[in-house]
N, C-alpha and C positions, 0 to 999 in steps of 0.2 A: 130390187136388187140391181145395184150400181154397177157400171162396167167392171171394174177391180174385181168385184165379186162373183161377176159371171165369167172373167177369164180363170179367177181362180178355181170355179167350179170344173171350168173345161179341162184345167192341170191335172184337179184329183181325178176326173175320170179315166183321165190317160194313164195315171198312176195305177188305180185300179186293175186297169186292162192289163198294165205288164206284169201285174202280181203273179207269181207261177202257179197258173192254171191252164186246162183245156178247154176247148169250145165245148160248151154244154150238152148242144145235140139233144140226145134225149135223154140226157143224164139226170136221174133225181138229184135234190139239193146234198144227200149224203155222199153221192159219188161224186159229185162236182168238188165237195170239200176234201173228199181222200186224194183226188186228181191234185188239189192245190195243194196239200199236206206233202206229198209226196214230190210234186214240185220244188217246194221249198226246202226239203232235205238235200235234193240234189243240188241245187242251186248253191246252198249253204255250205256244201261238204265242198264242192268245187273252188269256192272262195277260200274255204279254210286251206286245201291244199295248195291253192296259190301263193299263200300268206306263209306256207311254211317253207317257201324256195329260197334258197339260202342266197342266191344272187339278189333277189328283191329285198331281203331282210338287210344284207351290208348295204343296199341303195338307201334305205331307210333310214338306216343306221347312221350313215353318211351325214344326213340331213339333220338328225336330232343332237341337239347340245346335252349329251347323254352326262357327261362331269361335270358341268353345270347343275343339272337336275339331279343328279345322284348327291351332290355337294349339298345342294338346298334341303332335300330329303333327310340328310343326317343332320343338319343343323336343327332342322324341324324337329325332329323327333329328340335331340338331345335337349330342347329349349322346353318342349312340353315335358320332358321327364323332370326337368328342374322344378316345374311349375306344378308338376303332380297334377296336369292334366291331359295326361297320355293314354286316355282310355275311351274305349267305344263298345259298347253291350257288354260290358264286365269284362273285357279281354284288352291288352296292351297292344297297340297299334305298333307294327315295326317299320323299318326302313323302306321295305318293299309296298308297303300300303301309302306311305307319304310319296314314294316315286311314282307309284300309278297316278295319284293325284297332281304331281309336278307336270308329269306328262300330259295329262290332261288339259290342265290351265295352258300350258305351252301350248298345245296342238290348236285349241280355241281360240287363245290369244293371239299369237305370232304365226301359226302355220297354215292353217286353212281357213277358208272364207267361206261364209254363208252367202249364198247368191238368192235373192228375190227375183231381180230381173237384171240381165248382164247388162253393162254400159255398151253403148254402140260401138262395134269393132273398128269403125271408119272413125268417127269424132269423138268418141268417148262421151257423148251425152245419154240421157236416160233414154229408157226404151219401154214400150208396152207391149204385152203379148199380143201375140198373132196367131196363134193355134199350134199346132204340132204335127210334123211329119216325121215319115220313116227314116231312119238314119242312112248315111251315104256309104259306098264301100269303104272310105277311109275311118268314117267313124265306127261302123259295125267291126272294125278289125279291132278295137277296142272296147268291144261288149256293150256300145252304147244301144240301148232297145228302143228309143226313142229319141227326137230332136225338137226341142221347143224353138220355136221361132218367134223373134221381136222385133220391132219397127221402131227406128230412131225418130223421137219426136221433134227432131231438128232437120236433120238431112234425109229423111226417110230411107235410110240404108237398112237391110236386113241384116239381122244378127242370129246367128245359128248358136244354141245351146244344148248339145248332145249330152246325154245322161249317162256318161261312162261308168261301168262297173270295174274295168281292168284296174287293178291296185296300183300297177305300175305307171299306167298313165296319169291316176289320181295324184302321184306323187310328183308328178310334173304340172298339172292344171292347179292342184291346192284349192279346188273349189268346189261348190255343189251343196245339195241339201242333205237331208238325214242319211239317205242310201250310201251317198260318196263319204260322208264324215265316219259313217260305220265301218265302210270298208276299209279305208285309209288309216283308221284307229286299229282296227284289228291286227294290220300290219305292224303297225308303231309299236302296239304291245307285244308281239312276238319277237319284233326286232330287239326290244331292250329285256327280253329275258321273261317277261311275264306269260303264265300260265292262262290264256287267254281263250274267249269262245265268242263265236257269233250268235244273238239272239236275233230271233225273227217273231215279230207280230204278224198274227194274220190280218190285223186291223190297219196294216200298212204304216209301220214303224220298224225300226232295227237298232239296234245299239250293242252293249259289249258288255260281258261279264269278264274278270279274273279271279283266280283261286288265291285266296290270301292264306298263308301259312301261320300268320299271328291270330286271325279270326277262325281258322280252320273251317271256312266255308266258301262260298262263291259270293261275290260282290258285284253289285249293279253298278255301271258306268255308263254314262250317256255323254258323249263327246261334244256333241252340237249342242247339248243343255248345259254342259259342264257341270253335271249332276253326279255324285257319288253316294252309292246305298241309299237311293232313295227309290225302292223297288215298288212303292205305292204312287208314285209320281203321274202315272198314267190313268190310273183310275180315279185317286182322288183329287188330281189336279186338274189334268188335262180332261177329266171326265169320259174317258173313252170306254167302250162298252166292250171289254175284253174277250176273247172267244179262245184263239190258241195260241200259246206262247212258246217257241221252241227253242232250245240250247244245242247248238251245233258246233262240234270240233273233230279233229282229225280222230278222236278215238270213241266218241259217244255222240249220240243224239239222245235229249232227254226233253219231257213235257213239263217245263216249269212253270206252268201257268200259274198255280197254286202262290209261287214265291210274289207274283204281282198284283193279288187281289184278295180282299178280305171278303168277297163274297162267290167262292168258288161255286156253292150249290145253284148260285145264280147264273154264273157262267156256263155250268154244265150244261143247264137247259138250253143255250144259246147254240149247243153244238148239235149238229146232226149225226157225227161219226162219235160210235160209242168210246170210251175211253179205253176199254178192252183192246180194242182195234189200235188204237194209237198207239198204247203200251207195246202191244205186240210187234208192230212195224219199228219203233224205235228199238226193243231189244233185239230184235233181226239186223238192223243196221250196227248196231254196237257191236253184236259178235263179230260181225264180219270184218267190222274196222281193227278189232283188238286180234283177230286169229293169227296172227304173227309175231304178237308182243312177246318178250322174255317172261317168266315166271314172276319175277321180282316185280317188274313194272305193272303186270295184270292184277298182282295182288295189290297194289298199292292202290290202283285205279277203284279195284273193287271195295277196298275200304273206304273211299272217297265216295262211292255210290251209296252205300250205306249210310253214311251222314247224311247225304245230300237227301236219301228217300226219307230219312226220320224228320228232316226240317220241312221237306215238302207235305209229308202227310200232318203233320202238327200245323201247318198253314192252311191247308185244305179244310181240317176241320175247325179252325178258328172263325167264326160267323159274326163275330161283334163288328158293328159299322165302326167307321173310323169318329174317333173322336173329336171335337171342335178344336183340340190342342194340336192332334195331327192334321187335321184337315186344313188348318191357318197355315200351316207350314208347307203346304203342295199346292204350288200355284200353277195358273194355265201356262200354257206353251209360251217360251220366250222368244224362240227364234222363228222366223217368216212374218211376212206382213200382215197387219189384221184380217185381211180379205180371205187371205189364203188359210190361216187359222180357223177361220169361221167356215168356210167351205168345209174342212176337214174336220170341223166339230171339235178340235183340241185347245180352244182358248179357254176354256174352265170358268168357273165364277169366283174363285176364291180370291184374285188378284183384283176384283172389281167391290169387294167389302170393303167399308171403311170402319175405323175405332182401330182400339189396340189390338194386336195381335198377341196372343199370350206368349208367355217365356219359352215354352218348350217347341215354340213354332219354330225357333230359329233354326237355321241350315244344319243339316246332320254331316256334314263334310268334316273331313279333321282339322278343315282351314277355320272354320267357324269356332270362335270363343278359343280357338287355340293360336299360340306363337306362330307366324310366318316369318321367316326372314328376308329382310330387304338386301339390296345390293349395295355395296359401298358405292360404287359407281351406277349412275341411271343408264337405262339402256341406249339412252341417245348420248351419251358423253362424247363419243367420238366425233361428233360434229360441232363441240360447242368447246375443245381445249383451246387455252390460249397459247400464243406463241411463247411465253417465259416459262412454261413448265408442263408437267401433265396434269396437275391440278385444274378440274372442271370448274367452268362459270358458276354452278351452282355450289361448289363447296367455296370457292372464292368470296362469294355473296355470305357465306355463314349459314348456309342451308344446312341442316342436320341430316345425314344420309346413313345409309347401313342402317345396322341394327335390326330389330324385328318389332311387328305388329300385332295386335290383336282387337277383335272388336265385340260387341255385345250379340252381334248377329250378322248375316251376311246372305245374300241371293245368289243363286247361283251364277256363276259369270262375272259377277259385281260385287267382288270381295274387297275385304279391308285393305288388301295390299295395293288397289287400284287409288286409293288414296294417297298414297306415298310415292306414286311413280314419276310423279315432275311433270305431269300432262292433263289435259282436258279432254282427252278422248274417249276415259274409260270412267268410273265412278264406282264408290262404295255405297250400296244399297241396304237398309236392314229394314225387313217388313215388322220386325216387334218392335220399334218404338215411335213410329211415325203419329200415330192416333190419338184420341182423347187420352190424359194421364200416360200417356208414352214416356219411355225414356230408351234413350240409345248412348253409345259410347264406343269411341276410338281409341286406343291406348298405343304409344310409342316408347318401346325400350332400348338402350343400348346393349350390345351384345357383351360377353365375356371377352377380356381382351386376348387377343391372337397373336400379338406382337407388339412390341415396345411401343410404336406409335398409333396404337388403336386407341379410338378415342370411347372411354366408358362414361361420361358427363358430359353436361353443358349446361350453360345459363340460357334461359330462354328470354329474348327482348321482343322480339314478334313473331306475328304467325299470319299466315294466309289462310283463307276460305274461299274456295271457289265453286259457284253452284254448279248442278249437274244440267245435262242436255234438255231435262223436260220436267213435267208436272212441277211446276214453282210451289205449290201446296205442300211438296215434302220438303222444300229449305229450310235450312235451321233457321230458326230466330231467337230464342233464348239457349245460352250454353254456359260453361263453366269450364276454364283450362285449369289443370291443376298439375302438381309436379311432387315427384317422390324422390327423395334423396336415396343415395346408396346405403347409408346407415340406417335408415328406416327399412330398406328392402333386405339388410343382411340380418336384422333385428327380426324380421318378419312381419313387420308392422305395415302389413299390407290394407288395411281398413282404415285406420285412424291415421297414417302417417303422411296422407297428401294434404300439400299444401296450396290454397287456392291463388293463382298466379292471374288471373284474370276472369272478369264477368262480363256477359253481354246481355243485353235484353232488347227487343223490340227490333231487332236488325232486319233489314229488308234486302233481297236482292232483286233488283228491277230489270234484270236481262239472264239469259241463259249463257252458261260459261263465264260468268262475271267474277271479277277477281275482287275480293275485299280485303283489306291488308288491317291487323290489329295490333297496336302495342300493349305488351301487359302493362295492368294497371297496378298489380301488387296490392289489393287490398288489406287493411290493417288486420281484421277479424273477420273469421268465419265460423259456422258451426262445423262438427266434424262431418269427415265424408259420410259416415253412416249415417250420420242426420241430415246432411243434405240430400242424399239420395231419396230418404222419406219424406221431406219437404219439397223436394224438387228446385229450391232456390237458398239463397242464403238467407239465414236468420240473423237477424240484428242483434247483435249482443251476444253472441253465441259464446259458450265456455271455451270451445278449442281455440286459444288464442294462438295468432300466427306472427312470425318473426315481422320485422317492419319491413315497408317496401324496400329501404337501401338494402337491406340484409338479403331479401329475396331477388332483387334486381342482382346480385352480384353471387348467390349461390348456384352452385351445378347440380344438376339433377339427374337422377339415373330414369326415370321414366316421365313421360307425359300422358294426359288423360284430358281427351274432349268429352265432355259430359253434355249432351243435349238433352234439354229439360222440354223444350216445345218445338214444333215445326211453324212454319207460316200460316196454315190453315189446319188445325187439329181434326177438326170435323170433318174434311174431305180428304186428308193425307190418309194413307194405310201403309204410310213407310217414310223413312227419314233417307234421305241420300244428299251426297256431295261429290266433287267431281277430285277436290284435292284439298289436304290438310297439309300445307308446308310450313315448318317450323325454322325459326331462324334465330341461331344465336349470334357469335362476332363474326365481322367478316376477318378471312385470313389475307394475308395481314390486317391489322387494324392500324391505320395510320393516323385515325383521329382520335385514338385511345379511348374508345367510347366507353371502356369500363370505368373512366373515371369523370365522364360528362353526366352532370346530375340530370340532362334531358335524353340521358340515351333511351330510357321508357318508351320516349316519345316518338323514336325513330320512325317515320312514315305515319305519324299520327296527326290528329287534329291539333289545334291551339297553338297558344303563342311559344310552348316549348319545341315544340316539331318546327315553326319558323326559325327559331333561334339555332336548332340543329343544323338545319340547312344552309343558315348563313355561315357557322362557322365552317361546315363541310366545302362550303364554296372560296372560303379564304383560305382555307387547306389547299385547296386547288391551287390558287392564286399563289402561294408559297411553292408550291410542288413547280410550279412552272418556272418562278424566278430562281430554283434550284435546279433546274434544266432536268427535273423528272418527268415533267410534261412538256410536249412539243407545242408549238402556235396551233398546228392543227388540230390536235386533241381538244386543247381549250374552246377552238372555233367550233369544233363538233358538238361539244357539249354546250356550247351557247345556243348551237342551233336547235338541237333537241329541246332545249329548255322554252326557248322562245317560241317553236311551233306548238309546244302544250299550251303556252301562257296566251299565245294571241289566237289558237283555235281549239278553244276549250270542248268544243262539242264533235270535232272531227275525230273519227276513230282512228285514222290512219297515223296520227302522231302519237297514239296510246298504244300502240305496238311496234317496237322495234327488233327487225330481225337480228339476232345475236351476230350472225357472219358479219352484218355490214357495221356493228361499232366493236367489233372486237378490240379495237385500238383501245376504246376507253375501255372494256371489260378486262385487259391487260394491266392497267394501272389501277392501283389499290384505291388511289385517291379520287381517281374518277369514279371508279366502281361503287366506292363508297357514297359519292355525290347521287348517282343514279339511284340508289336505296334510298337515300334519305330523302329524295323527291317521292318515292311511292313505285318505283319500277321494281319487279320483280322477276327472276329468270324461270319461264314457264313454257312446256313443250306445249304448244297450242296449234300447230298446224303439221299433221303428219310427223316426221322425224326433226322438224326443225323446232331450233330453240327460240323464242322471243323475249324481249325485255316489255313485260307487260304493265302497264299504270293502272296502280289500284282505282277503283270508281269512286265519285267525289269530287267536290270543289277543293277541298283541302288541298289535293296535288296539284291543282293549278297554281294555289296560292302560293305553295311553295317553289314552283317551278318561275312563276314571277320574282319570287323574293332572290331566286340564285343569277336569273338574268339581269335584275338589277345589280347584284354584286361583282359577277363576272363581267359585265357590260363595261363597268367604269375600268377595268384593268386592261382589256383587251385594246 
C-alpha cells in the first residue's frame, strides 16, 4: 500500500468515526445500528431546519444566477419540444426539471469546488495529508466535527481543512467533499423553490432528491457527481454494498433504500435492524413533524406518500440484476483522487472495461441527446472585449456562438456544452462511442431568431478540435463534419439532408490540450448520412451527390455535426473525448472579402493555397497601414509575433499570445484576419484568460515565415 492510499484510508476511518452513532460499549450490532439511524435522523432534520431559514435562503439566492438558469431551462424545454425529444420515462419534462439540472450544473461547474487536498494556506503549493485533529473553538462554531491537517511540500507550513457542516459557512467557503456538497446543494434547491430533501446513506454518502411535478415522483440528484435521476449509480457503478438509505425533510422521514438497489433482499440481509422497527420510527417522526400542518397540506403530502410507497414496493420486489446495458452506463465514482476512492471502495469497475458501450448506456440526464442552449456570449467575454465595441474577440474572429448543442451521449459533469465553452479546462466525454466499432457525434444548431440581428445560419470555413486533458487513446482519429440547411430542417429531412463538409482520417494529437485546426475540404460526393452511419466512412461513388465545393463553401447551414468514427486506440479506449470543437465562419467584419477568395477554404490549412491566403492577408495589412487604418506600432507588433514563430518554431512561449497583450491587433479587422490566416485561434486556456493559440504543426510556421517576408519588406 503506497503512502497516498494509507492517508486515504486514515481519512476514511475518520469519516466513519464521524457518522452519527454513539460508542458501542456493550451494545449488540442491532443496538449500534439503531443508535446510528436515530442519530442520522436527528442530524438530518437539523440540517433541513436550517435550510428552511429565510435569511439563509435569501443569502443563497443572492449567489445563484437564477434568472440566467431559469431562462436556460425555458429555452431547453422549448428546444426539445420542437425536436420531439422532451420525454423521460414516458412523461414530458417541465421547466422545473430543467431548472433543477441547470442548478446542479452551475453548482458543480462554477460555484462549489471539490477538495482532495487543499493548497498551502501560506504559499499555495501542493500539500500532503498529515492526519486528523479535533476542531478548534472557531471551527466548532460552524459545526466542524473534525479538521484534517495537511503539510506543504515546499515550505512545510501546516494547513487546516475543517470539515464544516454549517450551510451558511459553506456558502462562504464553497469547497469540500460529498458532505459539504450535499448540505450546500440542499440549501440552494430550497432557495430556488424546489421541494427537496436530504438523502443519507449509512455507507458514508449523502445527496439530494427533489419532487418533480411533471414526473410525479422524487428524482435523485447528486451534485458532487452532477448525476440526475441515476438511482442505481451507487450499487451498479460505485459497487457500494448498501444497507440503509433514508430520505429526510421537514415533513417526513422515509426509508428509500429500495429506490437505490436491485437487490433489496440481499440488502435486507445486511441489516441488523428489522424493517418493522425502522418503519415505525420513520412513521412516528413523520407524524410529529406534520402534527400542526393544515388539513389541505396534510392531504397533499399523504397522496404523495401513497405514490412513493407504491413505487418503493415495486422496486423492492424487482429482483432482476442489472442488465449489461444498464451496468455499462453506471460508472465508478468520478470525484476524488484514486487512492481516496479505492479506500472507500467506490471506484467501481465499469469504467475499466474497454470496447463499445451499448447505445442505451448513454447518460440519462435531460442534457444527454437533448438540446442544450449555449450563451450568445461566452462566460469570459468581459475579459476579451476590444476597444472598438462590445463584440468579443471570438465573435470578431468568426467563431460561431450562441445556438444549442446535443450529443450521442455524455458523462456526468462532462457534457456536450463543454465542447463549445471556448476553453480547454472542461471536456465532452461519451462512453458510448470510443471502443471497437463505436461511433459518437456532436451537433450544433442555431436557435430560432429572437431579434432582427439574430444569426440563424452560417457558412463553415474551418474548425478546431482540442484534445482533452488525459487518456490519449480516447482522442478522435477519424471523423466527418456535416452541415444541414434550413430548408432541409424545415422539410423534416433530418436523415438524408446532411451534406459532407470535411472528412479526416488518421489524425493524431501528440499532446494534451493540443489545438488542431482544419479547413473544410468540401468533397464532391459521399453516401447519404444514413449510409455513412452504417459504413462508418465515406463510400466512393455513393448515390447521394453533393453540391460542388464552391457551392458548399458559400452555403449557409442551420446545423453542423461532428461524427467521430474512430478513436486513437479503439482497443484500449472505453470512450471518446475532446476539450473543444470550435466552428468558424467569416470574420466580422471581413476586410479581405474571404467569400470571394478561391483559397478561403484553405484558411489556416496546409498547402500552397494556405500560403497564398497568408500572402494576400499580409498585403492587405500593408494597404491598411498605407491608408492609416493600422499604426506603425501595430504592424511592428505583427511582425514581431510572426518572427518569433518563424525563428523559434519549437518554443511554446511564442505559440500562445495572451489576448490582453495583443488587443491592439484584435481591434483591427485586418490584423485579426492575419492572425487567423496564420493559424492563431482564440481559446480560453488558462483560467479566465483568453489566448490566441497557434495550431499544432509545421504549416503554421511556414505561414508565419511567409508573412514575415511580406511585412518585413514594407516596414
